[in-house]
C-alpha positions in Angstrom: -67.4 -23.9 8.6 -70.2 -22.2 10.5 -71.5 -18.7 9.7 -71.9 -15.9 12.3 -73.1 -12.3 12.2 -71.2 -9.7 14.2 -72.9 -6.5 15.1 -71.0 -3.3 16.2 -71.8 0.2 17.0 -68.7 2.1 18.0 -68.1 5.3 20.0 -68.6 7.4 16.9 -72.3 6.5 17.0 -72.6 6.7 13.2 -74.5 3.5 12.6 -74.8 -0.3 13.0 -72.2 -2.4 11.2 -73.2 -6.0 10.5 -70.6 -8.5 9.2 -71.2 -12.1 7.9 -68.2 -14.2 8.9 -67.2 -17.8 8.3 -65.4 -19.1 11.4 -63.5 -22.2 12.1 -60.0 -23.5 12.6 -58.4 -21.4 9.9 -58.5 -17.6 9.4 -61.9 -16.0 9.8 -63.4 -15.0 6.4 -65.6 -12.0 5.6 -68.4 -13.0 3.3 -70.6 -9.9 3.3 -71.4 -6.8 5.3 -74.1 -4.2 5.7 -74.1 -0.8 7.3 -77.1 1.1 8.5 -76.9 4.8 9.4 -77.9 5.8 13.0 -81.0 8.0 12.9 -80.2 11.4 14.2 -82.8 11.3 16.9 -81.5 8.0 18.3 -77.9 9.2 17.9 -78.6 12.3 20.0 -80.4 10.2 22.6 -77.5 7.8 22.9 -75.0 10.7 23.1 -77.0 12.3 25.9 -76.8 9.0 27.8 -73.1 8.7 27.3 -72.3 11.7 29.5 -75.3 11.8 31.7 -74.7 11.9 35.5 -78.2 10.7 36.1 -80.6 8.8 33.8 -84.3 7.9 33.9 -85.0 4.2 33.5 -87.6 4.9 30.8 -85.0 6.8 28.7 -82.6 3.9 29.0 -85.4 1.4 28.0 -86.6 3.5 25.0 -83.1 4.0 23.7 -82.2 0.3 24.2 -85.4 -0.8 22.3 -84.8 1.5 19.4 -81.2 0.5 19.2 -82.0 -3.2 19.2 -84.7 -2.8 16.5 -82.0 -1.1 14.3 -79.7 -4.0 14.9 -82.5 -6.4 13.9 -83.0 -4.4 10.7 -79.3 -4.6 9.9 -79.4 -8.4 10.3 -82.5 -8.8 8.1 -81.1 -6.6 5.4 -77.7 -8.3 5.4 -79.4 -11.7 5.0 -81.9 -10.6 2.3 -79.3 -8.8 0.2 -77.0 -11.8 0.2 -79.7 -14.5 -0.2 -78.7 -16.2 3.1 -81.3 -18.1 5.1 -81.6 -17.4 8.8 -81.2 -21.1 9.4 -77.6 -21.0 8.0 -76.5 -18.6 10.8 -75.2 -20.3 14.0 -75.4 -17.1 16.1 -75.3 -13.3 16.2 -72.5 -11.7 18.2 -73.9 -8.3 19.5 -71.5 -5.9 21.1 -74.2 -3.4 22.1 -73.6 0.4 22.4 -71.1 1.5 25.0 -72.6 4.1 27.3 -69.8 4.3 29.8 -66.5 2.4 30.2 -64.9 2.9 33.6 -62.4 0.0 34.2 -60.8 2.0 37.1 -64.1 3.2 38.6 -65.7 6.6 38.1 -62.9 8.9 37.0 -62.7 12.6 37.9 -60.1 15.3 37.1 -58.3 14.7 40.4 -58.2 10.9 40.0 -60.9 8.5 41.0 -63.9 8.7 43.3 -63.3 6.9 46.6 -64.6 3.3 46.7 -65.7 3.6 43.1 -66.6 0.2 41.5 -65.0 -0.6 38.1 -67.7 -1.0 35.5 -68.5 -1.1 31.8 -72.0 -0.6 30.4 -73.1 -1.6 26.9 -76.7 -0.7 26.1 -78.2 -3.9 24.6 -81.2 -6.2 24.8 -80.1 -9.6 23.4 -83.5 -11.2 24.4 -85.3 -8.7 22.1 -82.7 -9.2 19.4 -83.2 -12.9 19.5 -87.0 -12.4 19.4 -86.8 -10.0 16.4 -84.4 -12.1 14.3 -85.3 -15.6 15.4 -81.6 -16.3 15.8 -79.5 -17.3 18.8 -77.6 -14.2 20.2 -74.3 -14.0 22.1 -73.9 -10.7 24.0 -72.4 -9.0 27.1 -68.8 -9.9 26.1 -67.0 -7.4 28.2 -68.1 -7.9 31.8 -66.6 -11.5 32.2 -63.1 -10.1 31.6 -63.9 -7.2 34.0 -65.0 -9.7 36.6 -61.6 -11.5 36.2 -59.8 -8.2 37.0 -59.3 -7.1 33.4 -60.0 -3.8 31.6 -62.7 -5.5 29.5 -61.1 -3.8 26.5 -59.8 -4.0 23.9 -61.2 -7.4 23.0 -60.4 -7.3 19.2 -56.7 -8.2 19.6 -57.4 -12.0 19.9 -59.3 -11.7 16.6 -56.5 -9.7 15.1 -54.1 -12.4 16.0 -56.3 -15.0 14.3 -56.6 -12.9 11.2 -53.4 -11.0 10.7 -50.5 -13.0 12.3 -47.5 -13.5 10.1 -44.6 -15.9 10.2 -41.7 -13.5 10.0 -42.8 -9.9 10.6 -44.1 -7.6 13.3 -47.5 -6.1 12.6 -49.6 -3.4 14.3 -53.4 -3.4 13.8 -54.6 0.1 14.4 -58.3 0.6 15.0 -59.3 4.3 14.8 -63.0 4.7 15.7 -64.1 7.2 18.2 -61.0 6.1 20.2 -57.8 4.4 19.0 -56.5 1.0 20.1 -53.6 -1.0 18.8 -52.6 -4.6 18.6 -48.9 -5.5 18.3 -48.6 -8.9 16.7 -45.2 -10.6 17.1 -44.0 -13.0 14.3 -45.4 -16.5 14.7 -41.8 -17.8 15.3 -41.4 -15.4 18.3 -42.3 -16.3 21.9 -43.4 -12.8 22.7 -47.1 -12.4 23.6 -49.7 -10.3 21.7 -50.2 -7.0 23.4 -52.8 -4.2 22.8 -54.3 -1.2 24.5 -56.2 2.1 23.9 -53.9 5.0 23.0 -56.5 7.8 23.4 -58.9 9.7 21.2 -59.1 9.0 17.5 -62.2 10.6 15.9 -64.3 11.3 19.0 -62.9 14.8 19.7 -62.3 15.6 16.0 -66.0 14.8 15.2 -67.4 16.7 18.2 -65.3 19.8 17.5 -66.1 19.7 13.8 -69.9 19.2 14.4 -70.0 22.1 16.8 -68.3 24.5 14.4 -69.3 23.1 11.0 -72.6 21.4 11.6 -71.5 18.2 10.0 -70.9 14.9 11.7 -67.2 14.5 10.6 -64.4 16.1 8.8 -64.3 14.5 5.3 -60.7 13.3 4.6 -59.5 15.5 7.4 -59.7 18.5 5.0 -60.6 21.1 7.7 -57.8 19.8 10.0 -55.4 20.0 7.1 -56.3 23.7 6.6 -55.2 24.6 10.1 -51.9 24.9 11.9 -50.9 22.8 14.9 -50.9 24.8 18.1 -47.8 23.4 19.8 -48.6 24.9 23.2 -52.1 23.4 23.1 -50.8 20.1 21.9 -48.3 20.0 24.8 -51.2 20.7 27.3 -53.3 17.9 25.8 -50.5 15.4 25.8 -49.7 16.2 29.4 -52.8 14.2 30.6 -52.0 11.4 32.9 -53.7 8.8 30.6 -51.0 9.1 28.1 -48.4 8.3 30.7 -50.1 5.2 32.1 -48.6 1.8 31.3 -50.8 -0.8 29.7 -53.2 -2.4 30.2 -55.3 0.7 29.7 -58.6 1.7 28.0 -60.8 4.8 27.8 -63.8 6.4 26.3 -66.2 9.4 26.1 -66.6 9.6 29.9 -63.0 10.8 30.1 -62.1 12.4 26.8 -64.9 14.7 25.8 -65.5 18.4 25.0 -65.3 19.4 28.7 -61.9 17.8 28.8 -60.8 19.8 25.8 -62.4 23.1 27.0 -60.4 22.9 30.2 -57.2 23.1 28.2 -58.2 25.9 25.8 -57.3 29.5 26.3 -60.2 30.8 24.2 -57.8 32.5 21.8 -57.3 29.6 19.5 -58.9 29.5 16.0 -61.3 26.6 15.5 -59.4 25.2 12.5 -56.1 25.3 14.4 -57.8 23.4 17.3 -59.0 20.8 14.7 -55.5 20.5 13.3 -54.1 20.1 16.9 -56.7 17.4 17.7 -55.6 15.5 14.6 -52.0 15.8 15.7 -53.0 14.7 19.2 -54.4 11.5 17.7 -51.3 10.9 15.6 -48.9 11.7 18.4 -50.6 9.5 21.0 -50.8 6.6 18.5 -47.2 6.9 17.6 -46.2 7.1 21.3 -48.3 4.0 22.0 -46.7 2.0 19.2 -43.2 3.0 20.4 -44.2 2.0 23.9 -45.4 -1.4 22.7 -42.3 -1.9 20.6 -40.0 -1.2 23.6 -42.0 -3.6 25.8 -41.6 -6.4 23.2 -38.1 -5.5 22.0 -39.6 -5.2 18.6 -36.8 -3.6 16.5 -36.7 -2.6 12.8 -39.5 -2.2 10.3 -43.1 -3.1 11.0 -46.4 -3.3 9.0 -49.1 -0.9 10.1 -52.7 -1.9 9.2 -55.2 0.9 9.8 -58.9 0.1 10.2 -62.0 1.8 11.5 -63.3 5.2 10.2 -59.9 6.8 10.7 -58.5 4.6 8.0 -60.3 6.9 5.5 -59.0 10.1 7.0 -56.3 11.1 4.5 -54.9 13.9 6.7 -54.6 11.6 9.7 -52.8 8.9 7.8 -50.3 11.5 6.5 -49.6 12.6 10.1 -49.1 9.0 11.1 -46.6 8.4 8.3 -44.6 11.5 9.4 -44.4 10.2 13.0 -43.8 6.6 12.1 -41.1 6.6 9.3 -40.2 2.9 10.1 -43.8 1.7 9.5 -45.2 0.6 6.2 -49.0 1.5 6.1 -50.7 -1.4 4.4 -54.5 -1.2 3.6 -56.7 -3.7 5.3 -58.1 -4.8 1.9 -54.7 -6.4 1.2 -55.8 -9.1 3.7 -59.3 -9.6 2.3 -61.1 -7.3 4.8 -62.5 -3.9 4.5 -61.4 -1.6 7.3 -65.0 -0.7 7.9 -66.1 -4.2 8.9 -63.2 -5.4 11.0 -64.7 -4.6 14.4 -68.1 -6.1 13.5 -66.3 -9.2 12.2 -64.5 -9.5 15.6 -67.7 -9.9 17.5 -68.9 -12.5 15.0 -65.7 -14.4 15.7 -66.1 -13.9 19.5 -69.6 -15.3 19.2 -68.0 -18.4 17.5 -65.5 -18.6 20.4 -68.4 -18.5 22.9 -70.4 -21.2 21.2 -67.3 -23.4 21.0 -66.6 -22.7 24.7 -63.2 -21.1 23.9 -61.6 -18.1 25.6 -62.1 -14.8 23.8 -59.8 -12.5 25.8 -56.1 -12.1 25.9 -54.8 -11.5 29.5 -51.7 -9.8 28.2 -54.0 -7.2 26.6 -56.7 -6.7 29.2 -54.8 -7.6 32.4 -57.4 -10.3 33.4 -56.2 -13.0 35.7 -56.4 -15.5 32.9 -58.2 -16.6 29.7 -62.0 -16.4 30.0 -65.0 -17.6 27.9 -66.8 -14.3 27.1 -70.5 -13.6 26.6 -73.9 -15.0 27.5 -76.0 -17.0 25.1 -79.6 -16.1 24.4 -81.6 -18.8 22.6 -83.9 -17.9 19.7 
């Protein structure tokens, strides 16, 4: 079966993930992976672009070039460390770096700007990546679904179905990066469709609050959050946001949930560690609510298997909060299925590149709301 490399940089902006994937008619197989940390200067530049109301073209171009060179470095290191020839790779699937995701148009506190065009913007230069690596590149996966009336996100559920579907049990794949999204997989024998959607913030607000008060990128194992007390009044104000009441399909990002959003709901009298604990509880509560919403939609009763992935899968405190809120779910490590939770999203874009090369649809309309299945991504020859 052919080999593909998937590249992913999520909303946490912590680095580039590269996954070497074997794809074909069976379940996709992870062969090797490589992670490269995001240089702090590039990370800050990308963060500034994510919430900028106006941007100079030269800043976009500089950030895009540096980002693509880092992607190229990840590919080269992955191949060299695993003694794989470039000529064995059919294509690279590059997600790019999401700068803004606005599937409803530009969103403001009171709703949406009049006549605002839905858009999603991933910073990427697949032509440069093809030039740097000498390999064919598939990129720009999201906008084809958006053009078909979809949310353009999440795209991983089709991959989750190919990898994790089971004959006789309900499974939830829970990705916790900067934001959380879930995939509810019905048993193969069921006629119910796969559904999935974003549930809200996962690590984005936790990381930003922690970095501001503790000068570290993230809260290791959720220890700082575990040291605080949940502020129930604050949690209620956070959960009162309209996003949590929307019915799927739905997706979100930093352009909506950010420090300004949080600051508008603080009184100023909260202790920093209690806010961190409350943000962790917000993540757990919104995920649990989303899972229950999906189960009601599918009439999925009884026990289910919950498979965490992404950076949040390593957050001990967050997993404990999820267990308390989801007593009917059995948390099962991603490794049980032959995949590390760290490489699942990168693997998904390797698999989506395979789908594009084979001219097969990559989206699930029941997830994104698109008018139908679509072949995703553009192909850039080496």
